[in-house]
C-alpha positions as CSV (number, residue, x, y, z in Angstrom):
1,X,-14.1,20.6,-16.0
2,X,-10.4,20.0,-16.2
3,X,-8.7,17.7,-13.7
4,X,-5.2,16.8,-13.1
5,X,-3.7,13.5,-14.3
6,X,-3.2,12.7,-10.6
7,X,-6.9,13.1,-9.9
8,X,-7.7,10.9,-12.8
9,X,-5.3,8.2,-11.7
10,X,-6.5,8.3,-8.2
11,X,-10.2,8.2,-9.2
12,X,-9.6,5.3,-11.5
13,X,-7.9,3.4,-8.7
14,X,-10.9,4.1,-6.4
15,X,-13.2,2.7,-9.0
16,X,-11.1,-0.4,-9.8
17,X,-10.0,-1.3,-6.3
18,X,-12.9,-0.2,-4.2
19,X,-15.8,-0.4,-6.6
20,X,-16.9,3.1,-6.2
21,X,-19.0,4.7,-8.9
22,X,-17.2,7.1,-11.2
23,X,-18.7,10.3,-9.9
24,X,-18.1,9.6,-6.2
25,X,-14.5,8.5,-7.0
26,X,-13.8,11.7,-9.0
27,X,-15.3,13.9,-6.1
28,X,-13.1,12.2,-3.5
29,X,-10.0,12.3,-5.7
30,X,-10.6,16.0,-6.4
31,X,-10.7,16.7,-2.6
32,X,-7.4,14.8,-2.1
33,X,-5.8,16.7,-5.1
34,X,-6.2,20.0,-3.1
35,X,-3.6,18.8,-0.6
36,X,-0.3,18.1,-2.3
37,X,1.2,16.0,0.5
38,X,-1.8,13.7,0.7
39,X,-2.0,13.5,-3.1
40,X,1.6,12.4,-3.2
41,X,0.8,9.6,-0.6
42,X,-2.3,8.7,-2.6
43,X,-0.4,8.4,-5.8
44,X,2.2,6.2,-4.1
45,X,-0.7,3.9,-3.1
46,X,-1.9,3.9,-6.7
47,X,1.6,3.0,-8.0
48,X,2.7,0.5,-5.4
49,X,-0.4,-0.5,-3.3
50,X,1.6,0.6,-0.3
51,X,0.5,3.2,2.3
52,X,3.2,5.7,3.1
53,X,4.4,6.8,6.5
54,X,4.0,10.5,5.5
55,X,2.3,12.8,5.7
56,X,1.9,12.4,9.5
57,X,-0.9,14.6,10.8
58,X,-1.7,14.7,14.5
59,X,0.0,11.3,14.8
60,X,-2.0,9.8,11.9
61,X,-0.3,8.6,8.6
62,X,-1.6,6.6,5.7
63,X,0.1,3.5,7.1
64,X,-1.6,3.9,10.5
65,X,-5.0,4.8,9.2
66,X,-5.1,1.9,6.7
67,X,-5.5,-0.5,9.6
68,X,-9.1,0.5,10.0
69,X,-10.1,2.5,6.9
70,X,-10.6,2.1,3.2
71,X,-8.1,4.0,1.0
72,X,-10.8,6.7,0.3
73,X,-11.2,7.0,4.1
74,X,-7.4,7.2,4.7
75,X,-6.8,10.0,2.2
76,X,-10.0,12.0,3.0
77,X,-9.2,11.8,6.7
78,X,-5.7,13.1,6.2
79,X,-7.1,16.1,4.1
80,X,-9.6,16.8,6.9
81,X,-6.9,16.6,9.6
82,X,-5.5,19.7,7.8
83,X,-8.8,21.5,7.1
84,X,-10.8,20.6,10.2
85,X,-8.4,19.2,12.7
86,X,-10.5,19.5,15.9
87,X,-13.6,17.9,14.4
88,X,-11.6,15.1,12.7
89,X,-9.6,14.3,15.8
90,X,-12.8,14.0,17.8
91,X,-14.2,11.7,15.3
92,X,-11.1,9.5,15.2
93,X,-10.8,9.3,18.9
94,X,-14.5,8.7,19.5
95,X,-15.1,6.3,16.7
96,X,-11.8,4.5,16.4
97,X,-13.1,1.3,18.1
98,X,-16.2,1.4,15.9
99,X,-14.1,1.8,12.7
100,X,-11.8,-1.1,13.7
101,X,-14.8,-3.3,14.3
102,X,-16.5,-2.2,11.0
103,X,-13.2,-2.8,9.1
104,X,-12.7,-6.2,10.7
105,X,-16.2,-7.2,9.8
106,X,-15.6,-6.4,6.2
107,X,-12.4,-8.4,6.1
């Protein structure tokens, strides 16, 4: 299976920064690679460790989502806001408080 350099770089960052196993990291990075706008934001994070203000989907950006999600959650959620917007928005609205509490407990 051939993958883009961007997918490789993102997957490597997921392994190094989040401790994901290689297969899971590559699966998640491949999902992000299917959405060029999100992939650009993810690669900015790989390069700078900063979360971009774009893309903004339904009022959610990488910079906003990072407050209560891991990087994998941020980028996967943005992809899902394009592919399954209604379901993802319901999840975000319903579970935002739970996600914030879970994130704060990890910090």
